[in-house]
C-alpha positions in Angstrom: -8.9 -9.7 -30.8 -7.1 -6.7 -29.6 -8.5 -4.3 -26.7 -6.8 -1.0 -26.1 -5.7 1.1 -23.5 -7.8 3.2 -21.0 -11.1 2.2 -19.3 -14.6 3.5 -18.2 -17.3 1.3 -16.9 -20.9 1.6 -15.5 -21.8 0.5 -12.0 -25.2 -0.2 -10.4 -23.7 0.2 -6.6 -25.2 0.1 -3.2 -26.7 3.4 -3.4 -27.7 5.5 -0.4 -30.2 8.2 -0.1 -28.4 11.7 -0.3 -26.6 12.9 3.0 -25.5 16.4 3.8 -22.1 17.5 4.8 -20.6 20.7 5.3 -18.7 21.0 1.8 -18.6 24.8 0.8 -15.2 26.1 0.4 -13.9 27.1 3.6 -12.9 30.3 2.0 -16.3 31.3 1.9 -16.0 32.0 -1.7 -17.8 29.4 -3.9 -16.7 31.1 -7.2 -12.9 31.0 -6.3 -10.9 29.2 -9.1 -7.8 27.5 -8.4 -4.7 29.4 -9.5 -1.8 27.2 -8.2 -1.0 23.6 -9.2 -2.2 20.9 -7.1 0.2 17.7 -7.1 -2.0 15.0 -5.6 0.0 12.0 -4.6 -1.6 8.5 -3.6 0.7 7.5 -0.9 3.7 5.4 -1.1 6.1 7.7 -3.2 9.3 6.4 -3.8 12.4 8.7 -3.3 13.3 7.9 -6.9 10.0 8.9 -8.6 11.4 11.9 -10.4 8.4 12.8 -12.4 6.4 13.4 -9.4 9.1 15.4 -7.4 9.7 17.4 -10.5 6.0 18.2 -11.1 6.0 19.6 -7.4 9.2 21.9 -8.1 7.7 23.0 -11.4 4.7 24.4 -9.6 6.6 26.7 -7.3 5.8 30.4 -7.4 8.2 33.0 -6.2 11.8 32.8 -4.8 10.7 31.5 -1.2 11.4 28.1 -0.2 9.1 25.0 -0.6 7.4 24.5 2.7 6.9 21.1 4.3 3.9 20.6 6.6 3.6 17.5 8.9 0.4 18.2 10.2 -1.2 14.8 9.2 1.6 12.9 11.1 1.3 11.4 14.7 5.3 12.0 14.6 5.5 15.3 13.0 8.9 16.1 13.7 10.6 13.1 12.2 7.9 13.1 9.1 8.9 16.5 8.6 12.8 16.0 8.7 12.5 13.0 6.2 10.3 15.0 3.8 12.6 17.9 3.8 15.7 15.5 3.2 14.0 13.8 0.3 12.7 17.0 -1.5 16.2 18.8 -0.7 17.9 16.0 -3.0 15.8 17.4 -6.0 15.4 21.3 -4.9 18.6 21.8 -3.1 19.1 22.0 0.6 18.4 26.1 0.6 15.4 25.5 -1.1 13.2 23.5 1.2 12.2 23.9 4.9 9.7 22.5 7.4 6.9 24.5 9.3 6.0 22.6 12.2 2.2 23.2 12.5 0.6 20.1 13.9 -1.9 18.8 16.5 1.0 19.0 19.2 0.7 22.7 19.1 -2.4 23.6 17.2 -2.1 27.3 18.5 0.8 28.0 15.7 -2.2 28.0 13.4 -2.8 31.5 14.7 0.7 32.5 15.3 2.1 35.6 13.5 5.4 34.2 12.9 3.9 31.0 11.5 1.8 33.1 9.3 4.7 35.0 8.1 6.8 31.9 7.2 3.6 30.4 5.1 3.3 33.7 3.2 6.9 33.3 2.0 6.6 29.9 0.9 6.8 29.1 -3.0 4.9 25.9 -2.6 3.6 23.6 0.1 4.0 19.9 0.8 1.8 17.9 3.2 3.2 14.7 4.6 1.1 11.6 5.3 -0.8 10.6 8.5 -4.4 11.4 9.2 -6.1 14.0 7.0 -8.5 14.7 9.8 -5.5 16.2 11.6 -4.8 18.8 9.1 -8.4 19.8 8.9 -8.8 20.0 12.6 -5.7 22.2 12.9 -6.2 24.4 9.8 -10.1 24.6 10.0 -11.2 24.0 13.7 -14.9 23.6 13.6 -14.9 24.8 10.0 -13.5 28.1 11.0 -10.5 29.3 9.0 -7.4 30.2 11.0 -4.7 32.8 10.1 -2.5 29.9 8.7 -5.2 28.4 6.5 -5.8 31.9 4.9 -2.1 32.3 4.3 -2.0 28.9 2.8 -4.8 29.6 0.6 -3.7 33.1 -0.3 -0.3 31.8 -1.6 -2.3 29.0 -3.7 -4.2 31.9 -5.2 -1.2 33.7 -6.0 0.4 30.6 -7.9 2.1 28.6 -5.2 2.0 24.6 -5.7 0.1 22.8 -3.0 1.1 19.0 -3.1 0.5 16.2 -0.6 0.9 12.5 -0.3 -1.7 9.9 1.1 -3.5 12.0 3.9 -1.8 15.2 2.4 -3.7 14.2 -0.8 -6.9 13.0 0.8 -7.5 16.6 2.5 -7.3 18.6 -0.6 -11.0 17.9 -1.5 -14.0 19.9 -0.5 -15.7 16.7 0.5 -13.2 14.7 2.3 -13.2 10.8 2.9 -11.7 10.5 6.4 -11.6 6.7 6.7 -13.1 3.3 6.7 -12.6 0.2 4.8 -14.4 -0.7 1.4 -15.9 -3.8 3.2 -17.2 -1.5 5.8 -18.6 0.9 3.4 -20.5 -1.4 1.3 -21.9 -3.2 4.5 -22.6 0.0 6.4 -22.8 2.7 4.1 -21.6 6.3 5.2 -20.9 6.3 9.0 -23.4 8.6 11.0 -20.9 9.3 13.6 -17.2 8.8 14.7 -17.7 5.6 16.6 -19.5 3.4 14.1 -18.5 1.2 11.2 -18.6 2.6 7.6 -16.9 5.1 5.3 -16.3 8.4 7.2 -16.9 11.4 5.3 -16.6 15.2 6.4 -15.5 18.5 5.0 -12.0 18.7 3.5 -9.6 21.8 2.9 -11.2 22.9 -0.4 -8.4 22.9 -2.8 -10.0 20.5 -4.9 -13.6 21.3 -5.7 -14.3 18.8 -8.5 -14.4 15.5 -6.8 -13.7 13.5 -3.6 -10.1 12.1 -3.4 -8.7 8.8 -2.0 -5.4 7.4 -2.0 -3.5 4.1 -1.7 -6.3 3.2 -4.2 -5.6 0.2 -6.0 -3.2 -1.2 -3.6 -5.8 -1.3 -0.7 -8.8 -2.0 -2.6 -10.6 1.2 -2.0 -12.9 1.2 -4.8 -15.7 0.2 -2.6 -15.6 3.2 -0.2 -15.3 5.7 -2.9 -18.2 4.5 -4.8 -20.5 4.4 -1.6 -19.1 7.9 -0.4 -19.7 9.2 -4.1 -23.3 7.9 -4.3 -24.0 9.0 -0.7 -23.1 12.7 -1.6 -25.6 14.3 -3.5 -23.5 17.6 -3.8 -20.5 15.8 -5.2 -21.3 12.3 -6.7 -17.5 12.1 -8.1 -14.5 10.7 -7.1 -10.8 10.3 -8.0 -8.8 7.2 -6.6 -5.1 7.7 -6.8 -2.8 4.6 -6.5 0.5 4.5 -4.8 3.6 6.0 -6.2 1.3 7.9 -8.4 0.3 11.5 -8.7 -2.6 13.6 -10.1 -1.2 16.9 -11.6 -3.9 19.5 -11.7 -3.6 22.5 -13.7 -6.7 24.2 -14.0 -9.6 22.0 -15.6 -7.3 19.3 -16.5 -5.3 16.6 -14.3 -2.3 14.6 -15.8 -1.5 11.1 -14.4 2.1 10.8 -13.5 4.0 8.1 -11.8 3.9 4.3 -11.6 0.3 3.3 -11.5 -2.9 4.7 -12.3 -6.1 6.9 -11.1 -9.6 5.5 -10.9 -12.4 7.8 -12.0 -15.7 7.5 -10.4 -18.7 9.3 -11.9 -22.2 9.1 -10.3 -23.7 12.3 -11.9 -26.2 10.1 -14.0 -27.0 7.5 -11.5 -30.6 6.2 -11.1 -31.7 5.0 -7.8 -33.5 1.8 -8.0 -34.4 1.3 -4.3 -33.4 2.6 -0.8 -30.0 1.2 -1.1 -29.6 0.5 -4.9 -28.6 2.5 -7.9 -27.6 2.3 -11.4 -25.8 4.2 -14.1 -22.4 5.0 -12.1 -19.4 5.3 -14.5 -16.0 4.2 -13.6 -12.8 4.9 -15.6 -9.0 3.8 -15.1 -6.4 6.2 -16.2 -2.9 5.3 -16.6 0.4 7.3 -16.6 0.4 10.0 -19.2 -3.5 10.1 -19.5 -5.3 13.3 -19.0 -8.6 13.7 -16.9 -10.9 16.4 -18.0 -12.1 18.0 -15.0 -15.2 19.3 -16.4 -16.4 16.2 -18.3 -14.5 13.7 -16.3 -13.6 11.9 -19.6 -10.2 10.1 -19.9 -8.2 11.2 -22.9 -5.3 8.4 -23.5 -1.9 9.9 -23.8 1.0 8.6 -25.8 1.5 5.9 -28.1 0.1 2.9 -26.1 0.1 -0.5 -27.5 -3.2 -2.9 -27.6 -3.4 -5.6 -25.1 -3.8 -8.7 -27.0 -6.8 -11.3 -25.8 -4.5 -13.9 -24.1 -6.3 -15.0 -21.2 -8.9 -17.9 -21.4 -11.0 -16.7 -18.7 -11.2 -13.8 -16.0 -9.9 -14.9 -12.5 -12.6 -14.7 -9.7 -10.9 -13.3 -6.4 -12.1 -14.5 -3.1 -11.9 -11.1 -1.8 -12.6 -8.4 -4.4 -11.1 -5.6 -2.2 -8.0 -7.4 -1.8 -4.9 -5.6 -2.8 -4.6 -5.0 -6.6 -7.9 -7.1 -7.0 -9.8 -4.3 -8.9 -6.9 -3.8 -11.3 -6.4 -7.4 -11.8 -10.2 -7.8 -12.8 -10.1 -5.1 -15.3 -6.8 -6.2 -16.9 -8.1 -9.8 -17.1 -11.4 -8.5 -18.8 -9.3 -6.4 -21.3 -7.0 -9.8 -22.0 -10.0 -12.1 -22.0 -12.1 -13.2 -24.9 -14.8 -13.5 -22.2 -16.9 -10.5 -22.0 -18.2 -11.0 -18.3 -17.5 -12.6 -15.0 -19.6 -13.4 -12.2 -18.3 -13.3 -8.5 -20.2 -14.9 -5.5 -19.5 -13.0 -2.3 -21.5 -13.9 0.9 -24.7 -14.8 -0.7 -24.6 -12.0 -3.4 -23.6 -12.5 -7.0 -21.8 -9.6 -8.9 -21.9 -9.8 -12.7 -19.1 -7.9 -14.6 -19.9 -7.3 -18.3 -18.1 -5.5 -20.9 -19.9 -3.2 -23.1 -19.2 -1.7 -26.4 -15.7 0.1 -26.6 -14.1 -1.5 -23.6 -10.6 -1.3 -24.3 -7.3 -2.0 -22.2 -3.5 -2.0 -22.4 -0.2 -1.6 -20.7 0.6 2.2 -20.2 4.0 2.6 -18.8 6.2 1.4 -16.0 5.2 -0.8 -13.1 3.2 -3.8 -12.7 0.0 -1.8 -12.5 0.5 0.9 -15.2 -2.3 0.3 -17.3 -5.0 2.5 -18.9 -8.6 1.1 -19.6 -11.1 2.8 -21.5 -14.6 2.0 -22.9 -17.7 0.9 -21.3 -18.7 -2.0 -19.0 -21.4 -3.2 -16.8 -21.4 -4.5 -13.3 -24.6 -6.0 -11.8 -25.0 -7.3 -8.2 -27.9 -9.7 -7.1 -28.2 -11.2 -3.8 -29.4 -10.6 -0.2 -29.2 -7.2 1.4 -26.0 -7.8 3.6 -23.1 -7.8 1.3 -19.3 -7.9 2.2 -16.4 -7.3 -0.2 -17.7 -7.2 -3.7 -15.7 -6.8 -7.0 -16.0 -3.4 -8.7 -15.9 -2.2 -12.2 -18.6 -2.1 -14.6 -22.2 -2.2 -13.5 -23.6 -3.2 -10.2 -26.2 -3.2 -7.4 -24.8 -3.6 -4.1 -26.8 -3.4 -1.0 -26.0 -1.0 1.7 -27.5 0.5 4.8 -30.0 3.3 3.9 -29.2 6.5 5.3 -31.8 9.4 6.4 -31.7 12.2 3.9 -31.2 14.6 6.4 -28.5 12.9 8.3 -24.9 14.9 8.6 -22.2 12.6 7.6 -19.8 11.5 10.7 -16.2 11.1 10.7 -13.4 9.5 12.6 -10.0 10.9 13.6 -8.3 7.8 12.4 -7.7 8.9 8.8 -6.6 7.1 5.6 
């Protein structure tokens, strides 16, 4: 029995009632359409990942340098120096420069010489660290700075905006600022900076289509993205980008490039079944070479990918469904197993994963986690109302703390 590449699944997840966040585009223009390319890297970018670096260089516009912004870093000088050195190996030493806008001197965001430097850049690369640092410097109190306006203006003129880890998370309009999957499932969306849960706040607004998350499969972040998507009525969509992998966005389509994959979470058709439950959330896993349609959020399989034969007798049940690579391993095991379902017991709850018609899977490129999974599956969860690390992909009901509909989402300065 063969199952082919690329996966979509349904989830009944710990749904929380709608919350509000200041998610309007900071530019104030809700109709603004992206012009420049976005290269959204899930962190852990290897210096030898030429496909991703070339995607950044191809997106440059004009004759100016590619500019590195270390704003997210707690050590901005060294972070900037390292990124400039790496990018220069691909672009040339004269084609890359750093602009030291950071929390160490946030006044630079209003400095005329800094603004002039930004206006001359052919593209931008944001380093990792804390995504909240980027927002706090460029959009303090959600007010635009001169630096933000220069950055936004160059992007609208066609300059590429790229970033890794925190530099990826900051791009979305509604931004995940921190928190683990276990905390998200147990506590929902955090109501303030100093409580557990997934922390959500307004981002930089370059990517209006969905929330973004990074280090996704490597750090088991499916739980926090799903909770955040279900808690945000205005944007119930998410994209989780794994390490050493990028989502290259041109207009209304996004290409997966690199060593691993991107998880697509679609909660537009979710049906809430209780104060902390819901059904109908779709989850897909796109591999390298696949295309994500940003209007339909369907995954289009790319390239000639070979079917993955059914060779596994039974699906492995992990002790911690949010452990490193656990989500990926579950889906690959399902695709390679004659079994169509798996049940997981987690702290008194039962999570049932079921394949549905059309579920397919297969290897999709280089690396241990380069797979594509398509089709439909269902995940259900039964059990008590406190629930720690579940395993996701398919259809599920996962209890979480209910939130007041009028609550403004909290955030934490930590990041990633």
